C-alpha positions as a Markdown table, in Angstrom:
| # | Residue | x | y | z |
|---|---|---|---|---|
| 1 | Met | 91.6 | 88.8 | 121.3 |
| 2 | Pro | 91.2 | 90.7 | 118.0 |
| 3 | Lys | 87.8 | 91.4 | 116.5 |
| 4 | Phe | 87.0 | 90.4 | 112.9 |
| 5 | Ala | 84.2 | 91.9 | 110.7 |
| 6 | Trp | 82.9 | 89.3 | 108.3 |
| 7 | Glu | 80.4 | 89.1 | 105.4 |
| 8 | Gly | 79.1 | 86.1 | 103.5 |
| 9 | Lys | 76.2 | 84.8 | 101.5 |
| 10 | Thr | 73.8 | 81.9 | 102.3 |
| 11 | Arg | 73.0 | 79.3 | 99.7 |
| 12 | Thr | 69.9 | 81.3 | 98.7 |
| 13 | Gly | 72.0 | 84.4 | 98.0 |
| 14 | Ala | 71.1 | 86.4 | 101.2 |
| 15 | Val | 73.9 | 88.5 | 102.6 |
| 16 | Gln | 74.9 | 88.1 | 106.2 |
| 17 | Lys | 77.3 | 90.3 | 108.2 |
| 18 | Gly | 78.7 | 90.3 | 111.7 |
| 19 | Val | 81.7 | 90.7 | 114.1 |
| 20 | Thr | 83.5 | 87.8 | 115.8 |
| 21 | Asp | 86.3 | 87.5 | 118.3 |
| 22 | Ala | 89.0 | 85.0 | 117.2 |
| 23 | Gln | 92.7 | 84.3 | 117.1 |
| 24 | Asn | 93.0 | 85.0 | 113.4 |
| 25 | Ala | 91.0 | 85.5 | 110.2 |
| 26 | Ala | 91.5 | 81.9 | 109.1 |
| 27 | Ala | 89.7 | 80.7 | 112.2 |
| 28 | Val | 86.7 | 83.0 | 111.5 |
| 29 | Glu | 86.6 | 81.9 | 107.9 |
| 30 | Met | 86.6 | 78.2 | 108.8 |
| 31 | Gln | 83.8 | 78.7 | 111.4 |
| 32 | Leu | 81.6 | 80.5 | 108.8 |
| 33 | Lys | 82.2 | 77.9 | 106.1 |
| 34 | Lys | 81.1 | 75.2 | 108.6 |
| 35 | Ala | 78.0 | 77.2 | 109.1 |
| 36 | Gly | 77.3 | 77.0 | 105.3 |
| 37 | Leu | 78.2 | 80.5 | 104.2 |
| 38 | Leu | 79.7 | 81.2 | 100.7 |
| 39 | Asn | 81.9 | 84.0 | 99.3 |
| 40 | Val | 83.1 | 84.8 | 102.8 |
| 41 | Thr | 85.3 | 87.9 | 103.4 |
| 42 | Val | 86.9 | 88.5 | 106.8 |
| 43 | Lys | 88.7 | 91.7 | 107.8 |
| 44 | Glu | 90.3 | 92.6 | 111.2 |
| 45 | Gln | 88.8 | 95.7 | 112.8 |
| 46 | Ala | 90.9 | 98.7 | 113.5 |
| 47 | Lys | 92.3 | 98.8 | 117.1 |
| 48 | Gly | 92.6 | 102.6 | 117.3 |
| 49 | Ile | 95.9 | 104.4 | 117.9 |
| 50 | Gln | 98.8 | 102.0 | 118.7 |
| 51 | Leu | 102.5 | 102.3 | 119.2 |
| 52 | Pro | 104.5 | 101.0 | 116.2 |
| 53 | Lys | 105.7 | 97.4 | 116.5 |
| 54 | Phe | 109.1 | 96.4 | 115.4 |
| 55 | Gly | 109.9 | 93.0 | 114.0 |
| 56 | Gly | 106.2 | 92.0 | 113.3 |
| 57 | Gly | 104.9 | 88.9 | 111.7 |
| 58 | Asn | 105.4 | 89.9 | 108.1 |
| 59 | Val | 108.2 | 87.9 | 106.3 |
| 60 | Asp | 110.2 | 89.1 | 103.4 |
| 61 | Thr | 109.4 | 87.2 | 100.2 |
| 62 | Lys | 113.0 | 86.4 | 99.5 |
| 63 | Asp | 113.5 | 84.9 | 102.9 |
| 64 | Leu | 110.3 | 82.8 | 102.4 |
| 65 | Val | 111.6 | 81.5 | 99.1 |
| 66 | Ile | 115.0 | 80.5 | 100.7 |
| 67 | Phe | 113.3 | 78.8 | 103.6 |
| 68 | Thr | 110.9 | 76.9 | 101.3 |
| 69 | Arg | 113.8 | 75.7 | 99.1 |
| 70 | Gln | 115.9 | 74.6 | 102.0 |
| 71 | Phe | 113.0 | 72.9 | 103.7 |
| 72 | Ala | 112.2 | 70.9 | 100.5 |
| 73 | Thr | 115.9 | 69.8 | 100.2 |
| 74 | Met | 115.9 | 68.6 | 103.8 |
| 75 | Ile | 112.6 | 66.8 | 103.6 |
| 76 | Asp | 113.8 | 65.1 | 100.3 |
| 77 | Ser | 117.0 | 64.0 | 102.2 |
| 78 | Gly | 114.9 | 62.2 | 104.7 |
| 79 | Leu | 115.3 | 64.5 | 107.7 |
| 80 | Pro | 112.4 | 64.5 | 110.2 |
| 81 | Leu | 110.1 | 67.6 | 110.1 |
| 82 | Val | 111.0 | 68.9 | 113.6 |
| 83 | Gln | 114.7 | 68.6 | 112.9 |
| 84 | Cys | 114.3 | 70.5 | 109.7 |
| 85 | Leu | 112.5 | 73.3 | 111.6 |
| 86 | Asp | 115.1 | 73.3 | 114.3 |
| 87 | Ile | 118.0 | 73.7 | 111.8 |
| 88 | Leu | 116.3 | 76.4 | 109.7 |
| 89 | Ser | 115.2 | 78.4 | 112.8 |
| 90 | Ser | 118.7 | 78.3 | 114.3 |
| 91 | Gln | 120.3 | 79.6 | 111.1 |
| 92 | Gln | 117.6 | 82.2 | 110.5 |
| 93 | Glu | 119.1 | 85.8 | 110.8 |
| 94 | Lys | 115.8 | 87.7 | 110.8 |
| 95 | Pro | 114.5 | 87.8 | 114.5 |
| 96 | Ala | 110.8 | 88.0 | 113.5 |
| 97 | Phe | 111.0 | 85.0 | 111.1 |
| 98 | Lys | 113.1 | 83.1 | 113.6 |
| 99 | Gln | 110.4 | 83.4 | 116.3 |
| 100 | Ile | 107.7 | 82.3 | 113.9 |
| 101 | Leu | 109.7 | 79.2 | 112.9 |
| 102 | Leu | 110.3 | 78.4 | 116.6 |
| 103 | Lys | 106.6 | 78.6 | 117.3 |
| 104 | Val | 105.8 | 76.4 | 114.3 |
| 105 | Lys | 108.3 | 73.9 | 115.6 |
| 106 | Glu | 106.6 | 74.0 | 119.1 |
| 107 | Ser | 103.2 | 73.4 | 117.5 |
| 108 | Val | 104.4 | 70.5 | 115.5 |
| 109 | Glu | 106.0 | 69.0 | 118.6 |
| 110 | Ser | 102.7 | 69.4 | 120.4 |
| 111 | Gly | 101.0 | 67.2 | 117.8 |
| 112 | Ser | 99.7 | 69.7 | 115.2 |
| 113 | Thr | 100.2 | 69.0 | 111.5 |
| 114 | Phe | 102.7 | 71.2 | 109.7 |
| 115 | Ala | 99.9 | 73.0 | 107.8 |
| 116 | Asp | 98.0 | 73.7 | 111.0 |
| 117 | Ala | 101.1 | 75.1 | 112.6 |
| 118 | Leu | 101.7 | 77.4 | 109.6 |
| 119 | Ala | 98.1 | 78.5 | 109.6 |
| 120 | Lys | 98.6 | 80.1 | 113.1 |
| 121 | His | 100.9 | 82.7 | 111.4 |
| 122 | Pro | 98.8 | 84.1 | 108.5 |
| 123 | Lys | 101.0 | 87.2 | 108.1 |
| 124 | Ala | 104.0 | 85.0 | 107.2 |
| 125 | Phe | 102.3 | 82.0 | 105.5 |
| 126 | Asp | 99.2 | 82.9 | 103.5 |
| 127 | Glu | 96.2 | 80.7 | 102.8 |
| 128 | Leu | 97.7 | 79.5 | 99.5 |
| 129 | Tyr | 100.9 | 78.4 | 101.2 |
| 130 | Val | 99.0 | 76.6 | 104.0 |
| 131 | Asn | 96.6 | 74.7 | 101.6 |
| 132 | Leu | 99.5 | 73.5 | 99.4 |
| 133 | Val | 101.4 | 72.3 | 102.4 |
| 134 | Ala | 98.3 | 70.5 | 103.6 |
| 135 | Ala | 97.9 | 68.8 | 100.2 |
| 136 | Gly | 101.6 | 67.8 | 100.3 |
| 137 | Glu | 101.2 | 66.3 | 103.8 |
| 138 | Ile | 98.1 | 64.3 | 102.8 |
| 139 | Gly | 99.7 | 63.1 | 99.6 |
| 140 | Gly | 103.1 | 62.3 | 101.1 |
| 141 | Ile | 104.8 | 64.6 | 98.6 |
| 142 | Leu | 105.7 | 67.5 | 100.8 |
| 143 | Asp | 109.1 | 68.0 | 99.2 |
| 144 | Thr | 107.6 | 68.2 | 95.7 |
| 145 | Ile | 104.9 | 70.7 | 96.9 |
| 146 | Leu | 107.5 | 72.9 | 98.6 |
| 147 | Asn | 109.6 | 73.0 | 95.5 |
| 148 | Arg | 106.5 | 74.0 | 93.5 |
| 149 | Leu | 105.7 | 76.6 | 96.1 |
| 150 | Ala | 109.2 | 78.1 | 95.9 |
| 151 | Ala | 109.0 | 78.3 | 92.1 |
| 152 | Tyr | 105.5 | 79.9 | 92.3 |
| 153 | Ile | 106.7 | 82.5 | 94.8 |
| 154 | Glu | 109.8 | 83.3 | 92.7 |
| 155 | Lys | 107.6 | 83.8 | 89.6 |
| 156 | Ala | 105.1 | 85.9 | 91.5 |
| 157 | Met | 107.9 | 88.0 | 92.9 |
| 158 | Lys | 109.4 | 88.5 | 89.4 |
| 159 | Leu | 105.9 | 89.6 | 88.2 |
| 160 | Lys | 105.6 | 92.1 | 91.0 |
| 161 | Lys | 109.1 | 93.5 | 90.3 |
| 162 | Gln | 108.2 | 94.0 | 86.7 |
| 163 | Ile | 105.1 | 96.1 | 87.6 |
| 164 | Lys | 107.1 | 98.1 | 90.2 |
| 165 | Gly | 109.9 | 98.7 | 87.7 |
| 166 | Ala | 107.4 | 100.0 | 85.2 |
| 167 | Met | 106.2 | 102.6 | 87.7 |
| 168 | Val | 109.6 | 103.8 | 88.9 |
| 169 | Tyr | 110.5 | 105.9 | 85.8 |
| 170 | Pro | 107.3 | 107.8 | 85.4 |
| 171 | Thr | 107.0 | 108.4 | 89.1 |
| 172 | Thr | 110.5 | 109.7 | 89.3 |
| 173 | Ile | 110.1 | 112.1 | 86.3 |
| 174 | Met | 106.7 | 113.4 | 87.6 |
| 175 | Ser | 108.2 | 113.9 | 91.0 |
| 176 | Ile | 111.2 | 115.8 | 89.6 |
| 177 | Ala | 108.8 | 117.9 | 87.4 |
| 178 | Val | 106.6 | 118.9 | 90.4 |
| 179 | Ile | 109.7 | 119.7 | 92.6 |
| 180 | Val | 111.4 | 121.8 | 89.9 |
| 181 | Val | 108.2 | 123.7 | 88.9 |
| 182 | Gly | 107.4 | 124.3 | 92.6 |
| 183 | Val | 110.8 | 125.7 | 93.3 |
| 184 | Ile | 110.6 | 128.0 | 90.3 |
| 185 | Leu | 107.1 | 129.3 | 91.1 |
| 186 | Val | 107.8 | 129.8 | 94.9 |
| 187 | Phe | 111.4 | 131.1 | 94.8 |
| 188 | Val | 112.5 | 132.2 | 91.3 |
| 189 | Ile | 109.3 | 133.9 | 89.9 |
| 190 | Pro | 108.8 | 136.3 | 92.8 |
| 191 | Thr | 112.3 | 137.7 | 92.2 |
| 192 | Phe | 111.7 | 138.2 | 88.5 |
| 193 | Ala | 108.3 | 139.8 | 89.3 |
| 194 | Lys | 109.9 | 142.3 | 91.6 |
| 195 | Met | 112.5 | 143.2 | 89.0 |
| 196 | Phe | 109.8 | 143.6 | 86.3 |
| 197 | Ala | 107.8 | 145.8 | 88.6 |
| 198 | Asp | 110.8 | 148.1 | 89.0 |
| 199 | Phe | 111.3 | 148.3 | 85.2 |
| 200 | Gly | 107.6 | 149.2 | 84.6 |
| 201 | Gly | 105.9 | 148.8 | 81.3 |
| 202 | Glu | 103.4 | 146.2 | 80.0 |
| 203 | Leu | 104.4 | 142.6 | 80.5 |
| 204 | Pro | 103.7 | 139.8 | 77.9 |
| 205 | Ala | 100.6 | 137.6 | 78.5 |
| 206 | Pro | 102.7 | 134.5 | 79.3 |
| 207 | Thr | 104.7 | 136.4 | 81.9 |
| 208 | Lys | 101.5 | 137.8 | 83.5 |
| 209 | Phe | 100.1 | 134.2 | 83.7 |
| 210 | Val | 103.2 | 132.8 | 85.3 |
| 211 | Ile | 103.4 | 135.6 | 87.9 |
| 212 | Ala | 99.7 | 135.2 | 88.7 |
| 213 | Leu | 100.2 | 131.5 | 89.1 |
| 214 | Ser | 103.1 | 132.1 | 91.4 |
| 215 | Asn | 101.1 | 134.6 | 93.5 |
| 216 | Phe | 98.2 | 132.1 | 93.7 |
| 217 | Leu | 100.5 | 129.3 | 94.9 |
| 218 | Leu | 102.2 | 131.5 | 97.5 |
| 219 | Lys | 98.8 | 132.7 | 98.8 |
| 220 | Tyr | 97.0 | 129.4 | 98.9 |
| 221 | Ile | 99.9 | 126.8 | 99.3 |
| 222 | Ile | 98.5 | 125.5 | 102.6 |
| 223 | Val | 95.0 | 125.2 | 101.2 |
| 224 | Ile | 96.4 | 123.4 | 98.1 |
| 225 | Ile | 98.4 | 120.9 | 100.2 |
| 226 | Ala | 95.3 | 120.3 | 102.4 |
| 227 | Val | 93.1 | 119.7 | 99.3 |
| 228 | Ile | 95.7 | 117.2 | 97.9 |
| 229 | Phe | 95.8 | 115.3 | 101.2 |
| 230 | Gly | 92.0 | 115.5 | 101.5 |
| 231 | Ala | 91.6 | 114.1 | 98.0 |
| 232 | Phe | 94.0 | 111.3 | 98.7 |
| 233 | Trp | 92.3 | 110.4 | 102.0 |
| 234 | Gly | 88.9 | 110.5 | 100.3 |
| 235 | Phe | 90.1 | 108.3 | 97.5 |
| 236 | Lys | 91.4 | 105.7 | 100.0 |
| 237 | Lys | 88.1 | 105.8 | 102.0 |
| 238 | Phe | 86.0 | 105.4 | 98.8 |
| 239 | Tyr | 88.2 | 102.6 | 97.6 |
| 240 | Ala | 87.8 | 100.8 | 101.0 |
| 241 | Thr | 84.1 | 100.5 | 100.3 |
| 242 | Pro | 82.9 | 97.5 | 98.2 |
| 243 | Ala | 81.1 | 99.8 | 95.7 |
| 244 | Gly | 84.1 | 102.2 | 95.4 |
| 245 | Arg | 86.6 | 99.4 | 94.9 |
| 246 | Lys | 84.4 | 97.8 | 92.3 |
| 247 | Lys | 84.0 | 101.0 | 90.4 |
| 248 | Ile | 87.7 | 102.0 | 90.5 |
| 249 | Asp | 88.9 | 98.4 | 89.6 |
| 250 | Ala | 86.5 | 98.4 | 86.6 |
| 251 | Leu | 87.9 | 101.7 | 85.4 |
| 252 | Ala | 91.4 | 100.4 | 85.9 |
| 253 | Leu | 90.7 | 97.5 | 83.6 |
| 254 | Lys | 89.4 | 99.9 | 80.9 |
| 255 | Ala | 92.2 | 102.5 | 81.2 |
| 256 | Pro | 93.8 | 103.2 | 77.8 |
| 257 | Ile | 97.5 | 102.3 | 78.6 |
| 258 | Ala | 97.4 | 100.6 | 82.0 |
| 259 | Gly | 94.2 | 98.6 | 81.4 |
| 260 | Pro | 95.6 | 95.9 | 79.1 |
| 261 | Leu | 98.6 | 95.5 | 81.4 |
| 262 | Ile | 96.4 | 95.1 | 84.5 |
| 263 | Arg | 94.3 | 92.5 | 82.6 |
| 264 | Lys | 97.4 | 90.5 | 81.6 |
| 265 | Val | 98.8 | 90.6 | 85.1 |
| 266 | Ala | 95.4 | 89.3 | 86.4 |
| 267 | Val | 95.3 | 86.4 | 83.9 |
| 268 | Ala | 99.0 | 85.5 | 84.7 |
| 269 | Lys | 98.3 | 85.5 | 88.4 |
| 270 | Phe | 95.0 | 83.6 | 88.1 |
| 271 | Thr | 96.4 | 80.8 | 85.9 |
| 272 | Arg | 99.7 | 80.5 | 87.8 |
| 273 | Thr | 98.1 | 80.3 | 91.2 |
| 274 | Leu | 95.3 | 77.9 | 90.2 |
| 275 | Gly | 97.7 | 75.8 | 88.1 |
| 276 | Thr | 100.0 | 75.4 | 91.1 |
| 277 | Met | 97.2 | 74.4 | 93.4 |
| 278 | Val | 95.5 | 71.9 | 91.0 |
| 279 | Ser | 98.8 | 70.2 | 90.2 |
| 280 | Ser | 99.5 | 69.9 | 93.9 |
| 281 | Gly | 96.2 | 68.1 | 94.6 |
| 282 | Val | 94.1 | 71.0 | 96.0 |
| 283 | Pro | 90.4 | 70.6 | 95.1 |
| 284 | Ile | 89.3 | 72.9 | 92.3 |
| 285 | Met | 86.6 | 74.6 | 94.5 |
| 286 | Asp | 89.1 | 75.4 | 97.3 |
| 287 | Gly | 91.6 | 76.6 | 94.7 |
| 288 | Leu | 89.2 | 79.0 | 93.0 |
| 289 | Glu | 88.2 | 80.5 | 96.4 |
| 290 | Ile | 91.8 | 81.1 | 97.3 |
| 291 | Val | 92.6 | 82.5 | 93.9 |
| 292 | Ala | 89.6 | 84.8 | 94.1 |
| 293 | Lys | 90.8 | 86.3 | 97.4 |
| 294 | Thr | 94.2 | 87.0 | 96.0 |
| 295 | Ala | 93.0 | 88.4 | 92.7 |
| 296 | Gly | 93.8 | 92.0 | 93.6 |
| 297 | Asn | 90.9 | 93.3 | 91.5 |
| 298 | Lys | 87.3 | 93.3 | 92.5 |
| 299 | Ile | 86.0 | 92.6 | 89.0 |
| 300 | Val | 88.3 | 89.7 | 88.5 |
| 301 | Glu | 87.5 | 88.4 | 92.0 |
| 302 | Glu | 83.8 | 88.4 | 91.3 |
| 303 | Ala | 84.4 | 86.7 | 87.9 |
| 304 | Ile | 86.3 | 83.9 | 89.7 |
| 305 | Tyr | 83.6 | 83.5 | 92.3 |
| 306 | Gly | 81.1 | 83.3 | 89.5 |
| 307 | Val | 83.1 | 80.5 | 87.9 |
| 308 | Arg | 83.2 | 78.7 | 91.2 |
| 309 | Gln | 79.5 | 79.0 | 91.6 |
| 310 | Ala | 78.9 | 77.7 | 88.1 |
| 311 | Ile | 81.2 | 74.7 | 88.7 |
| 312 | Ser | 79.3 | 73.9 | 91.9 |
| 313 | Glu | 76.1 | 73.7 | 89.7 |
| 314 | Gly | 77.8 | 71.2 | 87.4 |
| 315 | Lys | 79.0 | 73.5 | 84.6 |
| 316 | Thr | 82.5 | 73.5 | 83.1 |
| 317 | Met | 85.0 | 76.2 | 83.9 |
| 318 | Ala | 85.3 | 77.5 | 80.4 |
| 319 | Glu | 81.7 | 78.5 | 80.0 |
| 320 | Pro | 81.4 | 81.0 | 82.9 |
| 321 | Leu | 84.9 | 82.3 | 82.1 |
| 322 | Glu | 83.7 | 83.2 | 78.6 |
| 323 | Lys | 80.5 | 84.9 | 79.9 |
| 324 | Cys | 82.3 | 87.1 | 82.5 |
| 325 | Gly | 84.2 | 88.9 | 79.8 |
| 326 | Val | 87.3 | 89.4 | 81.9 |
| 327 | Phe | 89.5 | 86.7 | 80.4 |
| 328 | Pro | 90.6 | 86.8 | 76.7 |
| 329 | Pro | 89.1 | 84.2 | 74.3 |
| 330 | Met | 92.5 | 82.4 | 73.9 |
| 331 | Val | 92.6 | 81.8 | 77.7 |
| 332 | Val | 89.1 | 80.4 | 77.7 |
| 333 | Gln | 89.8 | 78.1 | 74.7 |
| 334 | Met | 93.0 | 76.7 | 76.2 |
| 335 | Ile | 91.2 | 76.1 | 79.6 |
| 336 | Ser | 88.4 | 74.3 | 77.6 |
| 337 | Val | 91.0 | 72.1 | 75.9 |
| 338 | Gly | 92.6 | 71.4 | 79.3 |
| 339 | Glu | 89.3 | 70.3 | 80.8 |
| 340 | Ala | 88.5 | 68.1 | 77.8 |
| 341 | Thr | 92.0 | 66.4 | 77.9 |
| 342 | Gly | 92.3 | 66.2 | 81.7 |
| 343 | Ala | 95.4 | 68.2 | 81.7 |
| 344 | Met | 94.1 | 71.4 | 83.3 |
| 345 | Asp | 97.1 | 72.0 | 85.5 |
| 346 | Ala | 99.6 | 71.8 | 82.6 |
| 347 | Met | 97.4 | 74.0 | 80.5 |
| 348 | Leu | 97.1 | 76.6 | 83.2 |
| 349 | Asn | 100.8 | 76.7 | 83.7 |
| 350 | Lys | 101.4 | 77.1 | 79.9 |
| 351 | Ile | 98.9 | 80.1 | 79.9 |
| 352 | Ala | 100.8 | 81.6 | 82.9 |
| 353 | Asp | 104.2 | 81.2 | 81.1 |
| 354 | Phe | 102.7 | 82.9 | 78.0 |
| 355 | Tyr | 101.2 | 85.8 | 79.9 |
| 356 | Asp | 104.4 | 86.3 | 82.0 |
| 357 | Asp | 106.1 | 87.0 | 78.7 |
| 358 | Glu | 103.2 | 89.2 | 77.6 |
| 359 | Val | 103.4 | 91.2 | 80.8 |
| 360 | Asp | 107.2 | 91.6 | 80.2 |
| 361 | Asp | 106.6 | 92.8 | 76.7 |
| 362 | Ala | 103.7 | 95.1 | 77.8 |
| 363 | Val | 105.9 | 96.7 | 80.5 |
| 364 | Ser | 108.7 | 97.3 | 78.1 |
| 365 | Ala | 106.4 | 98.8 | 75.5 |
| 366 | Met | 104.6 | 101.0 | 78.0 |
| 367 | Thr | 108.0 | 102.3 | 79.4 |
| 368 | Ala | 109.3 | 103.0 | 75.9 |
| 369 | Met | 106.1 | 104.9 | 75.0 |
| 370 | Met | 106.0 | 106.9 | 78.2 |
| 371 | Glu | 109.7 | 108.0 | 78.1 |
| 372 | Pro | 109.4 | 110.5 | 75.3 |
| 373 | Met | 106.0 | 111.7 | 76.5 |
| 374 | Leu | 107.3 | 112.4 | 80.0 |
| 375 | Met | 110.4 | 114.1 | 78.6 |
| 376 | Val | 108.3 | 116.4 | 76.4 |
| 377 | Phe | 106.0 | 117.2 | 79.4 |
| 378 | Leu | 109.0 | 118.0 | 81.6 |
| 379 | Gly | 110.7 | 120.1 | 78.9 |
| 380 | Thr | 107.5 | 121.9 | 77.9 |
| 381 | Thr | 106.6 | 122.8 | 81.5 |
| 382 | Val | 110.0 | 123.9 | 82.7 |
| 383 | Gly | 111.0 | 125.5 | 79.4 |
| 384 | Gly | 107.7 | 127.3 | 79.2 |
| 385 | Leu | 108.2 | 128.9 | 82.6 |
| 386 | Val | 111.8 | 130.0 | 81.8 |
| 387 | Ile | 110.8 | 131.4 | 78.4 |
| 388 | Ala | 107.8 | 133.3 | 79.9 |
| 389 | Met | 110.1 | 135.0 | 82.4 |
| 390 | Tyr | 112.7 | 135.9 | 79.9 |
| 391 | Leu | 110.3 | 137.4 | 77.3 |
| 392 | Pro | 110.2 | 140.8 | 79.1 |
| 393 | Ile | 114.0 | 140.8 | 79.1 |
| 394 | Phe | 114.2 | 140.1 | 75.4 |
| 395 | Lys | 111.6 | 142.8 | 74.8 |
| 396 | Leu | 113.6 | 145.3 | 77.0 |
| 397 | Ala | 116.8 | 144.4 | 75.1 |
| 398 | Gly | 115.1 | 145.0 | 71.8 |
| 399 | Thr | 113.8 | 148.4 | 72.9 |
| 400 | Val | 117.2 | 149.5 | 74.1 |
| 401 | Gly | 118.9 | 148.2 | 70.9 |
| 402 | Gly | 116.3 | 150.1 | 68.8 |
């Protein structure tokens, strides 16, 4: 049975930590909540070196959307739950997902609710999915909830693709630049250096600098690679600590170009997720806890937990949102109006739609701004190396011509 490290706060604010054996993280979390702990975080402990597993529990997002849409259609048509699962598992082409659906079907046949059966597979169906399904079962609107879930997952997938798409171009250009410069310094420059040494004479300063850089790279290439990997490993370790993650996430929100985009993505994700949960009948306190866990940024996560704590003390949502300083004033004002009019779910979804468009515009603007900058960087770097190596040849040609 796997071990899970957990951390939580008592109602007085004292931090408690421990390690528990359990089937999954959800079981540990439920046990700690029953014990009265708040702001619970659960993480599975490393199991040491293991052989790679093929066909694990993770499910592709696209497959999950298709399954959810088809399931909603079948439920809406009046088919029994077990029959729906039987049909969908039999037509599922992915072996891992097929096994999960068969196990879910077995659990339902054994008397478990659909939500409880899904909760046994947290790598395929996250806490948000399970809670929304539970709300749909209780309210007798499972088909409606599943359609909302599919729409939510599709929009979340679109948002993720936008961010990944924005990173493809600069990553490609930088990779090409590093490869080209590395090849020139390691293979081309030494040939020119040997030729210049045979010619004799004083070399121009740029040529001397490039040759010195090439010699340094050839001499210390192993050390440089080790330092790069060491820095990457150190960064990952530092980010894995609560203090390190908080510091880096705070810097990310303040970054000149990426910061505003990260903030807009966080707002879109927060409002979309919470709006979907509230409109599906999930209690606001449970919704905020799930949203906080899926925030993706420690500063935003703590802000949402602060909102949850304030609501538990009888305050409105807008007041703590304004104080945390993470969410823009417009968002706070619209949520305040949603609370006053009793249309919180509709208002949250309107904000999410607005910020989805804002993210799209921000990604396009950032890409348009980075394109010329990266091309200038690539042209200057490679062109500078080429010119530095041809300067002695131009000098020699001038001397011969004179």
